[in-house]
C-alpha positions as CSV (number, residue, x, y, z in Angstrom):
1,X,-3.0,-7.4,30.7
2,X,-4.7,-6.1,27.3
3,X,-3.7,-8.2,24.3
4,X,-1.9,-6.3,21.5
5,X,-4.3,-5.8,18.5
6,X,-4.0,-8.2,15.7
7,X,-4.0,-5.2,13.2
8,X,-1.4,-2.5,12.8
9,X,-3.5,-0.6,10.4
10,X,-7.3,-0.6,10.4
11,X,-8.5,2.0,7.5
12,X,-10.5,2.2,4.4
13,X,-9.1,2.7,0.9
14,X,-9.8,5.3,-1.7
15,X,-13.0,3.5,-2.6
16,X,-14.1,3.1,1.0
17,X,-13.4,-0.6,1.3
18,X,-12.0,-1.8,4.7
19,X,-8.2,-2.5,4.5
20,X,-6.0,-3.9,7.2
21,X,-2.3,-4.7,7.8
22,X,-1.6,-7.2,10.2
23,X,0.8,-6.7,12.8
24,X,2.6,-9.9,12.0
25,X,2.9,-8.7,8.3
26,X,4.5,-5.5,9.3
27,X,6.9,-7.0,11.7
28,X,8.0,-9.5,8.9
29,X,8.3,-6.6,6.3
30,X,10.5,-4.7,8.9
31,X,12.9,-7.5,9.1
32,X,12.8,-8.1,5.2
33,X,12.8,-4.3,4.3
34,X,14.2,-2.4,7.2
35,X,14.2,0.8,5.1
36,X,10.2,1.1,5.6
37,X,10.1,0.8,9.4
38,X,9.6,4.5,9.6
39,X,7.0,4.5,7.0
40,X,3.9,3.2,8.6
41,X,2.0,6.4,8.7
42,X,2.7,6.7,5.0
43,X,1.4,3.2,4.4
44,X,-1.9,4.2,5.9
45,X,-1.9,7.5,3.8
46,X,-1.0,5.4,0.6
47,X,-3.9,3.3,1.2
48,X,-6.4,6.0,1.9
49,X,-5.2,8.4,-0.6
50,X,-3.0,6.9,-3.2
51,X,-1.4,8.8,-6.1
52,X,-1.7,5.8,-8.5
53,X,-3.3,2.3,-8.2
54,X,-2.9,-0.5,-10.8
55,X,-4.3,-3.9,-10.9
56,X,-1.7,-6.6,-10.4
57,X,-0.8,-8.9,-13.3
58,X,0.2,-11.7,-10.9
59,X,-3.0,-11.8,-8.8
60,X,-6.4,-10.7,-10.1
61,X,-7.2,-9.9,-6.4
62,X,-4.5,-7.7,-5.8
63,X,-4.1,-3.9,-6.5
64,X,-0.6,-2.0,-6.2
65,X,-0.9,1.5,-4.3
66,X,1.6,4.2,-5.0
67,X,2.6,7.2,-3.0
68,X,4.9,8.9,-5.3
69,X,8.3,10.5,-4.1
70,X,7.8,9.9,-0.4
71,X,11.2,8.5,0.2
72,X,13.5,10.1,2.8
73,X,17.2,10.4,3.3
74,X,19.1,8.0,1.2
75,X,15.7,6.6,-0.2
76,X,14.9,10.2,-1.5
77,X,12.9,10.2,-4.7
78,X,11.6,6.7,-4.2
79,X,7.9,5.8,-4.5
80,X,6.1,3.9,-1.6
81,X,4.4,0.8,-2.8
82,X,1.8,-1.1,-0.9
83,X,0.2,-4.3,-2.4
84,X,-3.3,-5.0,-1.2
85,X,-5.1,-8.2,-1.8
86,X,-8.9,-8.0,-1.6
87,X,-11.1,-10.9,-0.3
88,X,-14.8,-11.4,-0.5
89,X,-15.9,-12.3,3.0
90,X,-19.3,-13.2,4.4
91,X,-20.7,-9.8,4.4
92,X,-18.4,-7.4,2.6
93,X,-15.2,-7.2,0.7
94,X,-12.0,-6.6,2.5
95,X,-8.4,-5.8,1.8
96,X,-5.3,-7.1,3.5
97,X,-1.9,-5.6,3.0
98,X,0.6,-8.3,1.7
99,X,3.9,-6.4,1.2
100,X,5.3,-2.8,1.4
101,X,8.5,-1.6,-0.2
102,X,10.1,1.5,-1.7
103,X,10.6,1.6,-5.5
104,X,12.5,3.9,-8.1
105,X,10.0,2.8,-10.9
106,X,6.3,2.7,-11.4
107,X,4.9,-0.6,-12.1
108,X,2.7,-0.1,-15.3
109,X,1.8,-3.3,-16.7
110,X,-1.4,-3.6,-14.9
111,X,-4.5,-1.7,-15.6
112,X,-4.4,1.9,-14.2
113,X,-7.5,1.8,-11.7
114,X,-6.8,5.1,-10.0
115,X,-4.9,8.4,-10.6
116,X,-4.8,11.5,-8.3
117,X,-5.9,14.1,-10.7
118,X,-4.4,16.6,-8.4
119,X,-0.9,15.4,-9.3
120,X,1.3,16.0,-12.3
121,X,3.1,12.7,-13.2
122,X,6.6,13.4,-14.9
123,X,6.4,9.9,-16.4
124,X,3.2,10.3,-18.4
């Protein structure tokens, strides 16, 4: 029997840093936020090609990634938010997804680190 991968997502962020989403984290988040269970592909896209990225004001190692207006059905017009915590490991920096959720608002207290210049943002 082949063991299941520890990772649900293994990708790189918009700067080329390796980012991982643990299978256990994803399964926990489904239980806590069942509305995101169909957004796994969107989570990966948000990490790779976010619309906005802010620094966290709660943890200097974390960044808040946004993919705007990806909500579907009763969550239409909501934004997908992916929080990634970066850790310096022996040979490289790596990111680990700590939570995922849908939000009506854009968190804007932290420093804006990245903005997709191809997007027009109505809140600017």
